[in-house]
VOFIFI-503832 format. One record per residue: x, y, z of N, C-alpha, C in turn. Coordinates in steps of 0.001 Angstrom, whole numbers, padded with zeros to 6 digits, always signed. Layout:
<rs>
XYZXYZXYZ ...
</rs>
This chain:
<rs>
-000500-040058-008346-000652-039579-006992+000508-038871-006336 +000365-037482-005780+001430-036954-005655+001960-037176-004271 +003522-037345-004119+004186-037913-002970+003943-036830-001686 +003718-037366-000649+003816-036528+000829+004957-035500+001039 +004956-034519+001545+006137-033947+001767+006748-034353+003097 +007702-034881+002976+008303-035516+004444+009330-034545+004996 +009496-033402+004298+010371-032720+004766+009984-031982+005998 +010804-031500+007350+010256-030981+008312+011327-029827+008718 +010397-028890+009126+010990-027670+009417+011616-027887+010714 +013054-027407+010784+013832-027495+012154+014000-026281+012531 +013483-026097+013811+013900-024642+014300+014979-024468+014793 +015634-023052+014117+016666-022763+014465+016890-021449+015451 +017420-022049+016425+017424-021055+017461+018218-019557+017090 +017784-018917+017449+018176-017319+017536+019392-017059+018064 +020538-016760+017472+021856-016512+018198+021971-015261+019037 +022171-015676+020405+022165-014300+021196+023545-013824+021145 +023741-012606+020904+025272-011976+021266+025943-012297+022490 +027007-012645+022554+027857-012789+023848+027891-011770+024235 +027837-011746+025635+028179-010362+026528+029537-009977+026399 +029698-008707+026177+031018-008189+026289+031762-008275+027474 +032898-009242+027617+033494-009330+028745+034505-008505+029200 +034925-007544+028324+035881-006534+028523+035765-005637+029524 +034532-005155+030088+034390-004318+031170+034526-005144+032741 +034439-006326+032234+034558-007339+033672+035952-007436+033784 +036785-007700+032560+038369-007845+032551+038847-006590+033031 +038330-005412+032806+039042-004060+033240+038590-003718+034801 +037765-004145+035015+037214-004203+036679+038276-004898+037470 +038464-006055+037077+039503-007229+037562+040931-006361+037612 +041214-005922+036466+042579-005481+036149+042666-004216+037175 +041684-003390+037255+041861-002218+038086+041388-002386+039522 +040585-003506+039967+040419-003481+041337+041316-004828+041791 +041802-005452+041348+042701-006645+041662+044306-006359+041509 +044546-006466+040150+046082-006740+039956+046537-005230+039910 +045932-004258+039671+046817-002908+039727+047115-002685+041300 +046158-002756+042253+046639-002315+043572+047763-003284+044078 +047724-004773+043456+048752-005606+044140+049977-005357+043355 +050077-004651+042233+051152-004478+041354+051944-003051+042134 +050894-002141+042472+051646-000832+043122+052222-001271+044491 +051311-002036+045196+051775-002279+046475+053292-003099+046617 +053546-004116+045358+054706-004824+045374+055405-003848+045053 +055573-002849+044184+056508-001931+043645+056945-000823+045053 +055958-000444+045788+056225+000158+046926+057248-000656+048006 +056845-001793+048116+057553-002438+048966+058839-003011+048577 +059012-003613+047353+060369-004095+046662+061173-002964+046297 +060731-001921+045767+061501-000750+045174+062843-000316+046419 +062201-000060+047458+063484+000351+048571+064200-000496+048799 +063880-001777+048789+064628-002999+048885+065643-003149+047931 +065251-002930+046772+066214-003166+045586+067275-002191+045595 +066601-000948+045710+067477+000355+045783+068582+000187+046843 +068183-000311+048096+069206-000671+049152+070246-001745+048891 +069809-002674+048181+070595-003913+047840+071674-003321+046931 +071088-002622+045750+071953-002433+044719+073071-001103+045258 +072677-000285+046076+073416+000566+046289+074731+000036+047405 +074388-000970+048037+075261-001602+048881+076422-002083+047602 +076453-002069+046561+077494-002446+045825+078049-001296+045061 +077643-000169+045362+077940+001108+044653+078931+001943+045486 +080085+002509+044466+080926+003344+045174+080225+004660+045870 +080965+005063+046502+080231+006484+047448+079543+007442+046440 +080567+008037+045550+079961+008872+044354+078827+008246+043577 +078767+007192+043339+077497+006569+042812+076064+006733+043378 +076247+006726+044806+074892+006659+045657+074309+008128+045550 +074985+009212+045616+074518+010350+045643+074466+011124+044310 +074600+010387+043036+074838+010884+041879+073485+011372+041288 +073470+012480+040551+072293+013090+039900+072365+013115+038765 +071666+012585+037787+070310+012036+037945+070727+010620+038772 +069465+009877+039086+069823+008767+039837+070437+007720+038917 +071482+006884+039519+072016+005921+038791+071586+004729+039582 +070695+003754+038817+070153+002624+039262+071102+001606+039658 +071738+001122+038370+072713+000264+038639+074190+000539+039043 +074862-000155+039601+076343+000246+039995+076951+000014+038530 +078043+001043+038373+078911+000556+036893+079526-000533+037291 +080432-000865+038099+080590-002252+038570+080450-002656+040221 +080384-004072+040161+080010-004275+041457+081257-004297+042535 +080981-003333+043892+081998-002832+044424+081606-003312+045920 +082419-004650+046092+082358-005125+047598+082985-004636+048790 +083773-003429+048687+084467-002795+049679+083544-002191+050468 +081983-002045+050147+081077-001566+051610+080921-002582+052463 +080947-003858+052174+080714-004896+053140+082064-005102+053811 +083187-005168+053049+084720-005100+053861+084494-004263+054846 +084361-002664+054436+084344-001727+055595+083661-001948+056694 +082311-002676+056439+081225-002559+057613+081791-003650+058203 +082400-004996+057846+082980-006106+058804+083932-005595+059711 +084827-004460+059134+085941-004078+059989+085350-003068+060993 +084543-002367+060634+083980-001426+061608+083008-001977+062590 +082406-002932+062396+081638-003540+063425+081426-004970+063362 +081673-005940+064736+081883-007004+064789+080381-007622+064576 +080186-007767+063309+078963-008592+062980+078450-010045+063594 +079698-010696+063801+079619-011994+064207+078807-011909+065828 +079629-010826+066674+078736-010869+067936+077667-010091+067814 +077296-009433+066874+075904-008768+066884+074854-009725+066501 +075476-010790+065359+074438-011831+064954+074186-012718+066222 +074971-013032+066847+074774-014032+067984+073947-013366+069112 +074081-012285+069454+073155-011428+070351+071712-011275+069571 +071458-011238+068728+070160-010921+067967+069880-012490+067886 +070161-013539+067342+069866-015021+067518+069323-015190+068812 +070286-014910+070087+069888-015398+071440+068311-014814+071786 +068665-013234+071432+067457-012552+072000+066232-013047+070967 +066225-013415+070016+065092-013931+068949+064641-015049+069475 +065542-015858+069596+065142-017374+070329+064582-017432+071495 +065297-016594+072539+064579-016652+073706+063426-015960+073865 +063118-014846+073273+062017-014148+073349+060889-014392+072491 +061149-015043+071325+060182-015350+070384+059716-017001+071108 +060411-017807+071550+060095-019014+072256+059019-018979+073426 +059659-017971+074300+059027-017809+075458+057584-016937+075099 +057480-016086+074017+056391-015532+073951+054992-016586+073310 +055532-017353+072420+054765-018661+071878+054257-019501+073058 +055271-019746+074127+054639-020728+075182+053708-019965+075981 +053809-018744+076329+053088-017873+077280+051820-017753+076595 +051650-017491+075206+050532-017327+074528+049679-018698+074371 +050255-019701+073932+049750-020956+074013+048992-021426+075401 +049867-021097+076733+049276-021488+077689+048056-020580+078346 +048193-019393+077784+047127-018253+078326+045955-018447+077168 +046178-018735+076015+044877-018976+075255+044051-020260+075235 +045013-021239+075934+044202-022542+076162+043488-022169+077822 +044030-021444+078597+043364-021116+079977+041984-020575+079720 +042154-019577+078618+041088-018588+078467+039733-019438+077934 +040043-020446+077148+039173-021318+076421+038509-022764+077168 +039674-023371+077727+039210-024637+078055+039332-025064+079782 +039410-023793+080332+039641-023772+081927+038561-022735+082229 +037822-023098+083518+036865-022327+084066+037519-021703+085320 +037519-020529+085428+038195-019783+086524+037512-018518+086589 +037656-017697+087935+036749-016574+088163+037567-015579+087106 +036389-014361+086834+037190-013251+086157+037670-013417+084768 +037361-014628+083872+037817-014893+082690+037733-014033+081643 +036335-013311+081903+036119-012468+080890+036964-011083+080905 +037146-010742+082346+037796-009804+082798+039514-009864+082092 +039931-011179+082261+041426-011130+081728+041372-011162+080201 +040305-011544+079643+040602-011394+078151+040163-009953+077881 +039247-009232+078298+039408-007807+078112+040457-007069+078370 +041308-007476+079508+042673-006828+079599+043715-007389+078359 +043376-008558+077854+044616-008738+076860+044051-007772+075239 +042749-007515+075500+042303-006563+074292+042788-005296+074581 +042820-004784+075701+043321-003587+076134+044814-003438+075738 +045527-004425+076189+047079-004489+076049+047454-004435+074306 +046333-005205+073728+046403-005312+072210+046404-003768+071563 +045301-003088+072020+045275-001792+071571+046212-000642+071771 +046781-001052+073197+047513+000207+073723+049050+000062+072801 +049240+001322+072453+050776+001110+071793+052173+000961+072777 +052908-000020+072235+053944-000461+073271+054905+000547+073571 +055168+001731+072804+055963+002756+073306+055565+003446+074440 +054439+003445+075082+054082+004023+075939+054787+003313+077438 +054935+002180+077223+055748+001596+078226+057339+001387+078221 +057752+002473+077485+059039+002536+077432+059767+003091+078757 +059303+004177+079473+059729+004918+080412+059635+003934+081564 +058376+003465+081882+058229+002260+083116+059304+001175+082791 +059456+000655+081588+060021-000601+081716+061447-000346+081714 +062209+000994+081080+063464+001197+081348+063798+001554+083030 +062705+002084+083883+063050+002312+085182+063037+001093+086004 +062129+000137+085501+062290-001100+086166+063283-001970+086054 +063803-001926+084583+064830-002944+084103+066072-002408+084895 +066331-001193+084676+067613-000474+085189+067427-000575+086703 +066623-000504+087371+066604-000965+089078+067016-002223+089241 +066547-003282+088457+066937-004661+088604+068168-004958+087917 +068920-003981+087344+070555-004355+086864+070481-004849+085590 +069581-004567+084671+069167-005212+083626+069748-004498+082448 +070458-003184+082737+070931-002503+081548+072362-003033+080941 +072348-002960+079683+073475-003876+079037+073487-005187+079325 +072357-005834+079176+072459-007214+079395+071481-007790+078412 +071406-009076+078028+070542-009568+077233+069171-009892+077669 +069238-010291+078849+067715-010734+079375+067039-009257+079612 +067615-008118+079907+067097-006841+079791+066393-006630+078901 +067136-006851+077351+066454-006584+076352+065128-007632+076065 +065022-008741+076740+064166-009798+076389+062922-009735+077322 +063257-009478+078480+062451-009425+079804+061051-008356+079336 +061065-007382+078935+059857-006591+078941+058603-006793+078026 +059399-007675+076896+058467-007827+075494+057977-009291+075521 +058001-010015+076981+057644-011487+076707+056358-011866+076481 +055396-010885+076958+053923-011108+076785+053453-010710+075396 +052590-011398+074833+052072-010913+073529+050762-011020+073647 +050076-010065+073339+048603-009983+073303+048152-010523+072003 +048733-010273+070997+048237-010776+069694+048241-012173+069448 +049175-012800+070094+049492-014188+070168+048366-014985+070988 +048242-014243+071929+047145-014819+072719+045587-014640+072295 +045463-013530+071493+044165-013366+070898+044106-014370+069763 +045126-014612+068922+044886-015246+067758+044792-016792+068070 +045496-017287+068880+045477-018608+069335+044049-018866+070166 +043506-018129+070903+042218-017968+071628+041196-018035+070589 +041076-017422+069464+040138-017410+068469+040270-018879+067842 +041449-019479+067526+041503-020623+066845+041220-021640+067749 +041323-021783+069201+040953-022962+070119+039276-022661+070261 +038833-021610+069945+037368-021768+069918+036643-022239+068612 +037548-022316+067783+036930-023208+066435+036937-024520+066459 +037867-025087+067709+038141-026470+067724+036642-027385+068358 +036614-028597+067520+035338-029406+068358+035474-029816+069870 +034709-029299+070593+034403-029590+071877+034653-031113+072240 +034240-031734+071405+033837-033390+071501+035315-034063+071740 +036283-033492+070990+037761-034136+070986+038363-033939+072255 +038217-032605+073097+038829-032236+074148+037995-032913+075224 +036771-033298+075149+035863-033813+076174+036405-035331+076306 +036480-036003+074956+036797-037238+074963+038249-037538+075667 +038986-036653+075476+040575-036808+076080+040270-036735+077635 +039266-035917+077993+039075-035565+079342+038502-036935+080038 +037395-037382+079269+036926-038545+079822+037851-039758+080137 +038910-039981+079208+039955-041005+079159+041105-040741+080382 +040915-039444+080910+041751-039278+082157+042923-038184+081787 +043223-037622+080496+043990-036760+080224+043887-035366+081123 +045265-035253+081409+045109-033603+082215+045088-032501+081228 +045172-031532+081521+045070-030015+080896+046274-029850+080075 +047569-030358+080772+049072-030537+079859+048863-031281+078540 +048418-032576+078945+048319-033784+078084+047382-033327+076897 +046216-032841+077263+045372-032177+076350+045962-031156+075209 +046469-030150+075957+047158-029249+075162+048287-029821+074281 +049138-030622+074776+050169-031194+073954+049943-032053+073029 +049054-032952+073458+048845-034274+072476+047627-033944+071378 +046644-032948+071773+045447-032743+071112+045296-031436+070266 +045114-030179+071477+045080-028879+070777+046085-028437+070287 +047483-028504+070541+048461-028060+069958+048543-028671+068214 +048673-029967+068259+048958-030664+066781+047729-029916+065716 +046434-029885+066595+045434-029558+065447+045605-028019+064784 +046237-027429+065873+046502-025698+065837+047746-025365+065410 +048652-026116+064691+050095-026070+064329+050119-024768+063560 +049217-024683+062453+049338-023530+061480+049286-022203+062150 +048306-021952+063357+048091-020910+063992+049413-020604+065087 +049819-021890+065736+050987-021518+066515+052242-021076+065729 +052247-021694+064442+053670-021443+063641+053519-019921+063292 +052112-019514+062952+052325-017872+062736+052641-016975+063969 +052094-017522+065131+052471-016644+066463+054033-016542+066387 +054677-017761+066228+056159-017953+066220+056804-017116+065150 +056275-017268+064046+056891-016214+062886+056791-014947+063074 +055606-014495+063559+055441-012967+063694+056357-012359+064793 +056440-013566+065996+057476-013031+067212+058841-013084+066644 +059557-013758+065780+060715-013934+065441+061045-012786+064570 +060047-012435+063739+060180-011062+062960+060241-009799+063740 +059561-009758+064812+059340-008679+065780+060766-008738+066617 +061070-009603+067228+062278-009647+067889+063571-009652+067196 +063501-009940+065905+064972-009699+065341+064863-008361+064772 +063890-007749+064334+063889-006314+063953+063703-005230+064891 +063495-005523+066415+063284-004736+067383+064579-003589+067439 +064182-002343+067429+065236-001344+067393+065188-000422+068791 +064168+000266+068833+064100+001207+069994+064450+000614+071173 +063710-000358+071681+064073-000898+072817+065460-001383+073290 +066018-002182+072631+067545-002510+072537+068399-001235+072585 +067887-000143+071753+068684+000969+071492+068936+001760+072898 +067386+001862+073460+067626+002510+074888+068132+001810+076009 +068087+000507+076274+068489-000365+077245+069914-000592+077257 +070795-000595+076050+072121-000976+075835+072775+000309+075167 +074143+000307+075884+075041+001246+075141+076446+000852+074990 +076270-000410+075106+077676-001323+074897+077657-002081+073732 +078759-001888+073003+078562-002902+071712+078488-004024+071848 +079129-004697+073440+079082-006128+073260+077671-006533+073771 +076695-006119+073795+075293-006374+074029+074350-006022+073099 +074869-005171+072157+074031-004853+070970+073383-005702+069997 +072197-005411+069520+071756-006508+068279+072097-005896+067109 +071847-006636+066176+071851-006229+064844+071391-004986+064539 +070102-004832+064572+069634-003461+064261+070218-001974+064755 +070622-002298+066325+071198-001475+066981+072626-001159+066478 +073198-001989+066196+074470-002052+065513+074890-001178+064206 +073802-000942+063582+073777-000027+062430+074088+001122+062977 +073816+001558+063990+073964+003002+064663+075504+003248+064591 +076370+002225+064787+077742+002425+065055+078376+002526+063503 +077669+002009+062582+078089+002107+061290+077815+003541+060916 +076925+004308+061274+076260+005508+060706+077258+006587+061395 +077708+006293+062667+078437+007005+063448+080286+007215+063253 +080286+006184+062365+081854+005682+061994+082350+006678+060952 +081225+006635+059997+081811+007469+058614+080892+008772+058646 +081202+009638+057830+080615+010764+057512+080556+011153+056073 +079579+011939+055433+079400+012358+054041+078870+010972+053413 +079153+011131+051806+078561+010124+050901+079102+008721+051381 +080420+008859+051767+081002+007326+051963+080147+006397+053172 +079643+007151+053976+078468+006481+054943+077538+005729+054394 +077007+006088+053349+075883+005498+052940+075951+004044+052407 +077253+003950+051742+077458+002660+051006+077709+001647+052104 +078253+001880+053164+078479+001056+054319+077467+000703+054974 +076296+002016+055374+075187+001530+055989+074277+000848+055194 +074187+001034+053839+073420+000162+053117+073943-001550+053245 +075243-001761+053072+075842-003057+053037+075278-003599+054487 +075381-002904+055726+075049-003465+056878+073749-003685+056881 +072972-002985+056687+071478-003329+056350+071169-004245+055890 +071814-004493+054723+071465-005868+053871+071770-007265+054662 +072726-006879+055365+073491-008151+056328+072260-008335+057372 +071543-007318+058004+070523-007415+058757+069204-008086+058590 +068792-007748+057234+067394-007991+056742+067281-009319+056232 +068641-009698+055321+068512-010921+054533+068239-012164+055226 +068745-012297+056337+068139-013671+057165+066931-013661+057477 +066270-012677+058013+064806-012765+058181+063865-012733+057019 +064441-012178+055917+063526-012449+054777+063618-013769+054390 +064869-014421+054324+065038-016006+053848+063765-016576+054735 +063797-016494+056061+062851-017108+057057+061768-016916+056803 +061156-015783+056523+059984-015315+056009+059452-015767+054827 +060283-015731+053863+059965-016149+052449+059698-017859+052611 +060608-018486+053204+060416-019904+053412+059483-020449+054095 +058710-019722+055165+057596-020068+055710+056347-019201+055990 +056444-018525+055020+055247-017544+054715+053909-018024+054717 +053992-019354+053865+052493-020079+053728+051949-020685+055096 +052716-020538+055954+052129-020814+057587+051262-019542+057981 +051852-018370+057636+051274-017092+058053+049615-017017+057513 +049520-017323+056327+048357-017358+055498+047384-018623+056028 +047899-019657+056302+047052-020870+056871+046861-020635+058463 +047584-019928+059018+047376-019744+060516+046273-018568+060670 +046405-017420+059885+045464-016323+060172+044003-017018+059491 +043713-017718+058394+042618-018205+057954+041957-019573+058812 +042856-020348+059554+042502-021442+060244+041316-021331+061035 +041076-020340+061831+040056-020129+062798+038908-019264+062507 +039041-018663+060880+038135-017717+060611+036774-018333+060400 +036692-019420+059878+035240-020275+059595+035079-021423+060508 +034074-021406+061234+033683-022438+062200+032441-022959+061452 +032272-024235+061695+031273-025047+061398+030461-025758+062404 
</rs>
C-alpha cells in the first residue's frame, strides 16, 4: 500500500522590488538642506570675514587676491579702537537705552494685549486696527515728526530722547494678543469668580502661561534697541550720549585709507558680540514663543 503524500506546498510570496528612495532623498537635499546651507553661508560668511579682518594688518585687508586668514594675529586694531573711542561710556549708554527701552516695550505690550483680549471697552476693534496699521507703516516715516517733538522738549543729546519715541511696539502687542486669544477662558473666568482683579489675573495667570511669548517680545526688543542706529545718530551729536552703533562713526572719521578698515572691524566686533551671545543663549525662547499661539484646540 502506497504511503500518502504528506508534503504540503507552501505558498511563497512574490518578492516585490523595494521602491527607489534616491529621488526622495534628492528632493529632501535640494528642498531642505541646500537652502539652509546657502542661507547659513550668506549670514555667517560676512560675520566671519569681519571677525578675521579685525585681526589683520591694514595691508592684508585690501590685499588682492583676497587673503582670508591673517598671517599673524594682530590685536593692534582693538587697541587703536579703544584709544580712539570710549567704549566703556558707549557700552553703558547702550545698556541703559536697551534695558529701559526693551523693558518698557514689554510692559506696554503686555498691558495693551491683555486689555484687547480680556477687557470690554468701546472701539476695541478700532484700537486693534490701529495697532495693525502701525505694524504696517515703516518706522522711518516718523523720523522728522519725532525729531521735531523731541527737540522741542529738550531731548537732543539725552538718553531719554533716544528711548522715548520707540517705546510703543505694535509687533509685541500683536504677538501677545494672538497668544492670549489661545488661552482657555475658563482659567481667567475662575480667577474672576475668586475675586482676582485684572492686575492679579495678568500677573498670576496670564503672564506665567505666556512666558515664552513674553520672552520672545523681550528678546526682539533687546536686539532692536541694541542695534538701533539711525535714530540715535539723528538725535545725538555729543559722544557722551552716543550708543555703541553710533560710536562706530567716530572710528570711521578718525582714520583714513586702509588703516581705518581694521579699526572699524574691531569696533564692529565689540558691538555685535554681546547681542550675539544673548541671542544664541536664549534663541530657543523665540521659537517657542512664535509657535505657542499658532495652534489652538
